C-alpha positions as CSV (number, residue, x, y, z in Angstrom):
1,M,71.5,83.7,68.8
2,Q,68.7,84.6,71.2
3,H,68.4,88.2,70.1
4,G,67.5,87.0,66.6
5,R,65.6,84.0,67.7
6,A,62.6,82.5,66.0
7,G,61.6,80.3,68.9
8,R,61.1,80.6,72.6
9,L,63.5,82.7,74.8
10,H,65.7,80.4,76.9
11,P,64.7,80.9,80.5
12,V,68.3,81.2,81.7
13,V,68.9,83.9,79.2
14,A,65.8,85.7,80.4
15,R,67.0,85.4,84.0
16,A,70.4,86.8,83.1
17,R,68.8,89.8,81.3
18,R,66.6,90.5,84.3
19,A,69.6,90.4,86.6
20,V,71.4,93.0,84.5
21,A,68.3,95.2,84.2
22,R,67.9,95.3,88.0
23,A,71.5,96.4,88.4
24,V,71.5,99.2,85.8
25,D,68.0,100.5,86.1
26,H,69.0,102.9,88.9
27,L,71.7,104.6,86.8
28,P,70.8,108.2,85.9
29,R,70.4,109.1,82.2
30,E,72.5,111.7,80.5
31,T,71.8,114.8,78.5
32,S,72.9,114.8,74.9
33,A,75.7,117.3,75.9
34,G,77.3,114.6,77.9
35,G,76.2,116.0,81.3
36,A,75.1,113.6,84.0
37,D,71.9,113.7,85.8
38,A,72.3,115.6,89.1
39,R,71.3,112.4,90.9
40,D,74.7,110.8,90.2
41,P,77.3,112.5,92.5
42,M,80.1,110.2,91.2
43,R,79.8,111.2,87.6
44,P,82.9,112.6,86.0
45,D,83.0,116.2,84.8
46,P,81.5,116.3,81.2
47,S,84.4,118.6,80.1
48,T,86.8,115.7,80.6
49,T,84.7,113.2,78.5
50,P,86.1,112.2,75.1
51,R,84.6,113.8,72.0
52,E,83.2,110.6,70.7
53,T,81.0,110.1,73.8
54,T,79.8,113.7,74.0
55,T,78.8,114.4,70.4
56,E,76.7,111.3,70.0
57,H,73.1,112.1,69.1
58,A,74.1,115.7,68.4
59,G,71.1,117.9,67.8
60,A,68.9,115.9,70.1
61,G,68.5,118.9,72.4
62,T,68.6,118.2,76.1
63,D,66.6,115.0,75.9
64,P,68.1,112.5,78.3
65,R,69.9,109.5,76.8
66,P,70.8,106.2,78.3
67,P,73.9,106.0,80.5
68,L,77.0,104.3,79.3
69,V,78.1,101.2,81.1
70,L,81.3,99.2,80.4
71,V,81.5,95.4,80.7
72,A,84.8,94.1,82.0
73,C,85.3,91.2,79.6
74,S,88.0,88.5,79.8
75,G,86.4,86.4,77.1
76,G,85.3,83.8,79.7
77,A,81.8,82.5,80.0
78,D,80.7,84.8,82.8
79,S,81.8,88.0,81.1
80,L,80.6,87.0,77.7
81,A,77.2,86.1,79.1
82,L,77.2,89.5,80.9
83,A,78.0,91.3,77.7
84,A,75.3,89.5,75.8
85,A,72.6,90.3,78.5
86,T,73.7,93.9,78.6
87,A,73.7,94.2,74.8
88,H,70.0,93.2,74.9
89,L,69.3,96.1,77.1
90,A,71.2,98.4,74.7
91,R,69.1,97.2,71.8
92,R,66.0,98.2,73.9
93,G,67.5,101.7,74.5
94,R,67.9,101.2,78.3
95,V,71.7,101.6,78.3
96,R,74.6,102.3,76.0
97,V,77.2,99.5,76.4
98,G,80.9,99.4,75.8
99,A,83.6,97.0,77.1
100,V,87.1,96.8,78.5
101,V,89.3,93.9,77.8
102,V,92.4,93.7,80.1
103,D,95.4,91.9,78.9
104,H,97.5,91.0,81.9
105,G,100.4,89.7,79.8
106,L,100.9,86.8,82.2
107,Q,100.3,84.0,79.7
108,E,101.6,83.2,76.2
109,G,99.1,84.3,73.7
110,S,97.3,86.7,76.0
111,A,97.3,89.4,73.4
112,E,95.4,87.1,70.9
113,V,92.9,86.2,73.6
114,A,92.3,89.8,74.3
115,R,91.8,90.6,70.6
116,D,89.3,87.7,70.2
117,A,87.3,88.9,73.2
118,A,87.2,92.4,71.8
119,R,86.0,91.2,68.4
120,T,83.3,89.0,70.0
121,V,81.8,91.9,72.1
122,R,81.9,94.2,69.1
123,E,80.0,91.6,67.2
124,L,77.4,91.8,70.0
125,G,77.1,95.5,69.4
126,L,79.2,96.9,72.2
127,E,81.0,100.2,71.5
128,P,83.4,101.6,72.6
129,V,85.6,98.6,73.2
130,A,89.0,99.2,74.8
131,V,91.8,96.7,75.0
132,E,94.2,97.6,77.8
133,R,97.5,95.9,78.4
134,V,98.8,96.2,82.0
135,T,101.9,95.4,83.9
136,V,101.3,93.2,86.9
137,V,103.6,94.3,89.8
138,R,103.9,91.6,92.4
139,E,105.8,93.5,95.0
140,H,104.1,93.0,98.4
141,H,101.3,91.0,96.8
142,G,100.5,87.5,95.7
143,P,99.9,86.8,92.0
144,E,96.1,87.0,92.3
145,M,96.0,90.3,94.2
146,A,98.7,91.9,92.0
147,A,96.7,91.0,88.9
148,R,93.5,92.3,90.5
149,L,95.0,95.7,91.3
150,A,96.4,96.1,87.8
151,R,93.0,95.1,86.4
152,Y,91.0,97.6,88.5
153,G,93.5,100.3,87.6
154,A,92.9,99.8,83.9
155,L,89.1,99.5,84.3
156,S,88.9,102.7,86.3
157,D,91.1,104.6,83.8
158,V,88.8,103.6,80.9
159,A,85.7,104.4,82.9
160,R,87.0,107.9,83.5
161,R,88.1,108.5,79.9
162,T,84.7,107.5,78.5
163,G,82.6,109.0,81.2
164,A,80.9,105.7,82.0
165,A,78.3,105.6,84.7
166,A,79.4,102.1,85.8
167,V,81.6,99.1,85.1
168,L,79.9,95.7,85.2
169,L,81.8,92.7,86.6
170,G,80.8,89.1,85.8
171,H,81.3,87.5,89.2
172,T,78.8,84.7,89.8
173,R,77.2,83.0,92.8
174,D,80.0,80.4,92.6
175,D,82.6,83.2,93.0
176,Q,80.7,84.6,95.9
177,A,80.7,81.2,97.7
178,E,84.4,80.8,97.1
179,T,85.0,84.2,98.6
180,V,83.0,83.5,101.7
181,L,84.7,80.1,102.2
182,L,88.1,81.7,101.9
183,G,87.1,84.3,104.5
184,L,85.9,81.6,106.9
185,A,89.2,79.8,106.5
186,R,91.2,83.0,107.3
187,G,89.0,83.9,110.4
188,S,87.6,87.0,108.9
189,G,85.0,89.4,110.3
190,T,81.6,90.5,109.1
191,R,82.8,92.5,106.1
192,S,84.9,89.7,104.6
193,L,82.2,87.1,105.2
194,S,79.7,89.4,103.4
195,G,81.7,88.5,100.2
196,M,81.7,90.8,97.2
197,P,79.2,93.6,97.2
198,E,76.7,94.1,94.4
199,R,77.9,97.6,94.0
200,H,80.9,99.5,95.3
201,H,83.3,102.3,94.3
202,V,86.9,102.1,93.4
203,D,88.8,105.3,92.6
204,D,85.4,107.1,92.4
205,V,84.2,104.6,89.7
206,L,81.0,102.6,90.3
207,Y,81.3,98.9,89.9
208,L,78.3,96.6,89.7
209,R,78.0,92.8,89.9
210,P,74.7,91.8,88.4
211,F,75.4,88.0,88.4
212,L,75.9,87.3,92.1
213,N,72.7,85.3,92.0
214,V,73.6,83.6,88.7
215,T,75.7,80.4,88.7
216,R,78.7,79.7,86.6
217,A,76.9,76.9,84.8
218,E,74.1,79.3,83.9
219,T,76.6,81.7,82.3
220,E,77.8,78.8,80.1
221,T,74.2,78.1,79.2
222,V,73.7,81.7,78.2
223,C,76.8,81.5,76.0
224,A,75.6,78.4,74.3
225,A,72.1,79.9,73.7
226,E,73.7,83.0,72.3
227,G,76.1,81.1,70.0
228,L,79.2,82.4,71.9
229,S,82.4,80.4,72.4
230,P,84.0,81.4,75.7
231,W,87.7,81.2,76.4
232,H,88.7,78.9,79.3
233,D,91.4,80.5,81.4
234,P,94.0,77.8,82.2
235,T,94.8,79.4,85.6
236,N,91.3,78.6,86.7
237,A,92.3,75.0,86.7
238,D,95.7,75.5,88.4
239,T,95.2,74.2,91.9
240,A,98.5,75.7,92.9
241,L,96.4,78.9,93.3
242,T,94.2,79.0,96.4
243,R,91.0,80.0,94.8
244,A,91.3,77.4,92.1
245,R,91.9,74.8,94.8
246,V,88.8,75.9,96.6
247,R,86.8,75.7,93.4
248,H,87.9,72.3,92.2
249,E,88.7,70.5,95.5
250,V,87.3,72.1,98.6
251,L,83.8,73.0,97.6
252,P,83.2,69.7,95.7
253,Y,84.4,67.8,98.8
254,L,82.0,69.8,101.1
255,E,79.1,69.1,98.7
256,S,79.9,65.4,98.7
257,Q,80.1,65.3,102.5
258,L,77.4,67.7,103.5
259,G,75.1,67.4,100.6
260,P,74.2,69.7,97.6
261,G,73.6,73.3,98.2
262,V,76.8,74.3,100.2
263,G,77.7,76.9,97.6
264,R,74.2,78.3,97.6
265,A,74.2,78.5,101.4
266,L,77.6,80.3,101.5
267,A,76.3,82.9,99.0
268,R,73.2,83.3,101.1
269,T,75.4,83.9,104.1
270,A,77.1,86.7,102.2
271,S,73.8,88.3,101.4
272,V,72.6,88.2,105.0
273,L,75.9,89.6,106.4
274,G,76.2,92.2,103.7
275,A,73.4,94.3,105.1
276,D,74.8,93.9,108.7
277,A,78.3,94.9,107.6
278,D,76.9,98.0,105.8
279,Y,75.1,99.2,108.9
280,L,78.1,98.6,111.1
281,D,80.4,100.5,108.7
282,E,77.9,103.4,108.6
283,Q,77.7,103.6,112.4
284,A,81.5,103.2,112.7
285,S,81.9,106.1,110.3
286,L,79.7,108.3,112.5
287,A,81.5,107.3,115.6
288,F,84.9,108.0,113.9
289,D,83.8,111.5,113.0
290,A,82.6,112.1,116.6
291,A,86.0,110.9,118.0
292,L,88.3,112.7,115.5
293,V,90.2,115.6,116.8
294,P,90.6,117.7,113.6
295,A,92.9,120.4,115.1
296,A,95.5,117.8,116.1
297,S,95.2,115.6,113.0
298,S,97.1,116.0,109.7
299,S,97.5,114.2,106.3
300,S,99.6,111.5,108.0
301,S,98.4,111.7,111.6
302,V,95.0,110.8,113.0
303,V,94.1,111.8,116.6
304,L,91.0,110.3,118.3
305,D,89.5,111.3,121.6
306,G,90.1,108.6,124.2
307,A,86.8,108.9,126.0
308,V,84.8,108.6,122.8
309,L,86.9,105.8,121.6
310,Q,86.7,103.8,124.9
311,G,83.0,104.4,125.2
312,T,82.2,103.0,121.7
313,P,81.0,99.4,121.3
314,A,83.8,97.0,120.3
315,A,82.2,96.2,117.0
316,L,82.5,99.8,116.0
317,R,85.7,100.6,117.8
318,R,87.7,98.1,115.8
319,R,86.4,99.6,112.5
320,M,87.3,103.0,113.7
321,L,90.9,101.9,114.6
322,A,91.3,100.2,111.2
323,K,90.2,103.3,109.4
324,A,92.6,105.4,111.4
325,C,95.5,103.2,110.4
326,V,94.7,103.5,106.8
327,L,94.1,107.3,106.9
328,A,97.5,107.6,108.6
329,G,99.1,106.0,105.6
330,G,99.2,102.4,106.8
331,E,97.6,99.1,105.8
332,T,94.4,97.5,106.9
333,P,95.6,95.7,110.1
334,T,95.4,92.0,110.7
335,F,93.2,90.7,113.5
336,E,96.2,90.2,115.8
337,R,97.6,93.7,115.2
338,L,94.1,95.3,115.5
339,S,93.5,93.5,118.8
340,A,96.8,94.8,120.2
341,L,95.9,98.3,119.1
342,E,92.5,98.1,120.7
343,Q,94.0,97.0,124.0
344,F,96.5,99.9,123.7
345,A,93.6,102.3,123.0
346,L,91.8,101.1,126.1
347,G,94.8,102.0,128.2
348,Y,96.2,98.5,128.8
349,G,99.7,97.2,128.2
350,A,102.9,99.0,127.7
351,A,103.4,102.7,127.3
352,G,103.8,102.4,123.5
353,P,104.2,103.2,120.8
354,V,102.4,100.3,119.1
355,Q,103.7,99.6,115.6
356,M,101.2,98.9,112.9
357,A,101.7,97.6,109.3
358,G,102.6,100.2,106.8
359,K,105.0,102.1,109.1
360,V,102.3,103.6,111.3
361,A,102.8,104.0,115.1
362,A,100.1,104.5,117.7
363,W,100.8,106.8,120.7
364,R,98.7,107.5,123.8
365,H,98.6,111.2,124.9
366,R,97.9,112.5,128.4
367,S,94.5,113.9,129.4
368,D,93.9,117.6,129.4
369,A,91.0,120.0,130.0
370,T,89.4,119.1,126.7
371,H,90.1,115.4,126.5
372,A,89.4,113.9,129.9
373,R,90.8,110.4,129.0
374,G,93.5,111.6,126.7
375,C,93.9,110.9,123.0
376,L,95.1,108.1,120.7
377,E,97.3,109.2,117.8
378,L,98.2,107.1,114.8
379,R,101.1,108.7,113.0
380,G,102.6,107.7,109.6
381,E,106.4,107.4,109.3
382,R,106.7,110.9,107.8
383,G,104.2,112.5,110.1
384,P,104.9,115.2,112.7
385,R,106.8,114.3,115.8
386,P,104.6,112.8,118.6
387,L,103.3,115.1,121.3
388,E,104.8,115.0,124.8
389,T,103.7,111.8,126.5
390,S,102.8,110.9,130.1
391,P,104.6,108.3,132.2
392,P,103.7,104.7,131.5
393,T,100.6,103.3,133.3
394,N,98.4,100.4,133.0
395,D,95.2,102.1,134.0
396,P,92.6,102.2,131.3
397,G,92.0,105.9,131.8
398,S,95.6,107.0,131.5
399,A,97.2,108.2,128.3
400,Q,100.6,108.5,126.8
């Protein structure tokens, strides 16, 4: 075990620890009463935090204490290495560390695997440790996405219950390369090609990925150095699943044909495009706010000013339209549907409405004294009736 070592620290273990330290060092510390530092706007209300996490270090006054982070642990090499590296930071007083083990119930013996993983992280010193069994609902989703949605739901629930500052995920550089390659194969845009972000929020819970510059082989090295025996998920070898096929067949083939370093290059692409995508998203959000017509919008209807929309650069306009679809109760549109919606918003094509996924319809409305080029409305199925529309026209400046 590296934390009780008598010899030299393994360099890969040191690298993993530094990666986690960089990820969590920005997290605000708490007061002993369980309150969050004012710098963290996403922190849950301390009044909702369970007793065992608020009474810890009672009598310590208002001295700040380390934030609580939760490691999402499957028992695999990546999450066990992450747990071991984070436990090191806990021993040094930089964080408090717990874990969440999600049992998807999709494989025989999954409950035993979950118990073993929980026992292992407790032996590393992680506390609290929650084992959550979930039901994977595959309606409208493939098996991988359905499991992911169930998993994130469980992780977010535990994070809120414990008042955790963040949940740590063990995705590696190899996972990032696979994600980018899948995005390329599907013809995705900048956001998808930027891969998995190092930090993001789901249901107001902060998720961190400290290992995006650590390889899968390096996590196995960490486990060996720490004396840990990871579980090997059989689904990772099932090439009937797209990601497993990319991992075991596509990427190795590309490496054999193009030379070593393809995976590293794909991960680097994600890093480069991530900053670009963040900036475009930020600018699109500002443009969306400028185009929004609040007085005409509702919980299931989004109305955008036609002149602002048509005058916005295409890279931002498509993001604005996709956001409007989701806010109206629909789904994130495919490239084909988004292209059709953009042409409609610019005034081309039929009078409408244009149907979008998730039972959302787009309508063009006539110009008036306030909106010189009319408006575009995206209305959910249960939204208000559309406003009166103008006769059909193919002129870009017209509205219906």
